[in-house]
Each structure stands twice: as structure tokens, then as C-alpha cells.
C-alpha positions as CSV (number, residue, x, y, z in Angstrom):
1,M,8.9,23.3,-22.1
2,A,8.2,21.0,-24.3
3,D,5.3,21.1,-26.3
4,F,3.0,18.3,-26.1
5,S,0.6,19.0,-28.0
6,T,1.3,18.1,-31.6
7,N,1.9,13.7,-29.5
8,P,-0.5,12.7,-27.6
9,E,1.7,9.6,-26.4
10,R,4.7,11.5,-26.0
11,H,2.1,14.1,-23.5
12,L,0.8,11.1,-22.0
13,E,3.9,9.9,-21.0
14,A,4.9,13.4,-19.4
15,L,2.2,13.4,-17.4
16,E,3.1,9.8,-16.7
17,F,6.5,10.7,-15.3
18,T,6.0,13.9,-13.9
19,R,2.7,11.6,-11.2
20,T,5.2,8.7,-10.7
21,I,8.1,11.7,-9.3
22,Q,5.7,13.1,-7.0
23,R,4.9,9.7,-5.6
24,C,8.1,9.1,-4.6
25,L,9.0,12.3,-3.3
26,E,5.9,11.5,-0.9
27,M,7.8,8.5,-0.1
28,I,10.7,9.9,1.6
29,S,10.5,12.2,4.3
30,P,9.2,15.6,4.6
31,Q,12.7,17.2,5.7
32,H,14.2,14.8,2.6
33,Q,11.3,16.4,0.1
34,L,12.6,19.4,1.1
35,I,15.6,19.3,0.2
36,L,15.1,17.7,-2.8
37,I,13.3,20.8,-3.4
38,L,15.0,23.6,-3.2
39,I,17.9,22.2,-4.2
40,D,17.0,19.5,-7.1
41,I,13.5,21.4,-8.4
42,E,13.9,25.4,-7.3
43,D,18.0,25.7,-8.6
44,F,18.6,26.6,-5.2
45,S,22.2,27.1,-3.8
46,Y,23.8,25.1,-0.9
47,E,23.8,28.4,1.0
48,E,20.5,29.6,-0.4
49,A,19.0,26.7,0.9
50,A,21.5,26.8,4.3
51,D,20.1,30.2,4.7
52,T,16.1,29.5,4.3
53,L,16.3,26.6,6.0
54,K,19.0,27.9,9.1
55,V,20.8,25.6,8.9
56,P,24.9,24.6,8.3
57,I,26.0,23.9,5.2
58,G,27.0,20.7,6.4
59,T,23.4,19.5,7.2
60,I,22.5,20.7,3.5
61,K,25.0,18.2,1.9
62,S,24.1,15.5,4.1
63,R,20.7,15.8,3.7
64,L,20.5,16.5,0.5
65,A,22.8,13.0,0.0
66,R,20.4,11.1,2.1
67,A,17.5,12.9,0.3
68,R,19.2,11.6,-3.0
69,E,18.9,8.1,-2.2
70,Q,15.8,7.6,-0.7
71,M,15.3,9.2,-3.9
72,K,16.4,6.6,-5.8
73,A,15.6,3.8,-4.1
74,A,11.6,4.7,-4.7
75,L,12.6,5.2,-8.3
76,Q,14.0,1.7,-7.9
77,F,11.0,0.5,-6.6
78,S,8.3,2.3,-9.0
79,G,10.7,1.5,-11.9
80,E,7.1,-0.2,-14.0
81,L,5.6,3.0,-13.4
82,L,7.7,5.0,-15.1
83,P,7.5,4.9,-19.4
84,A,9.8,3.1,-21.2
85,Q,12.3,6.0,-21.7
86,Y,12.1,6.8,-17.8
87,H,14.1,3.5,-16.8
88,E,17.5,4.0,-17.1
89,V,17.6,7.6,-15.3
90,A,15.8,6.0,-12.7
91,M,18.1,3.6,-12.4
92,A,21.1,6.0,-12.7
93,G,19.3,7.7,-9.8
94,I,19.1,11.6,-9.7
């Protein structure tokens, strides 16, 4: 993780970004939150996520696609809350 101690402005932007991501995660359904967390944050493979949730890999893939679409929509809705440097990320999706 980056050291923001020498740049308070960057530290504040990182905190704002983290809060925005958390708010956006809370806007999507719990099952989609879980898939995003397992795959995109915890870096589970599809197989690991399928084993953990006791569902087929196809279900993981379809839920992940829907979760990413929901997150993209939430990020676009929250675009004004994101620091300027993250606007392109929000518009491009996850």
C-alpha cells in the first residue's frame, strides 16, 4: 500500500475513494457484494468462489458479470463524489 503520510491531500483522496467504493458496494445486492469481494478484492479464483458458495462456476461468472454492472452503475451515479483522478476508472467500469 502507498505511503500517504508525506502527502495529506493524497491521503484524504484515498480515504474519500475508499468511502465511495464502500457506499457503492452497499448499493448492490448482498449476493453481488459477496461475489465482488471474493473475486475482485480477495482474489479468489472462480473455482474457489464456487466451492465456497456451493454453486456452479457458471453461476459465479453470471453473478460476477451482474455485480460488476451494478457496481459500474453505482460508481457512475456517485461520480461527483469521486476524486477527479478516479473519474475515468468509474466510467470505464471495474
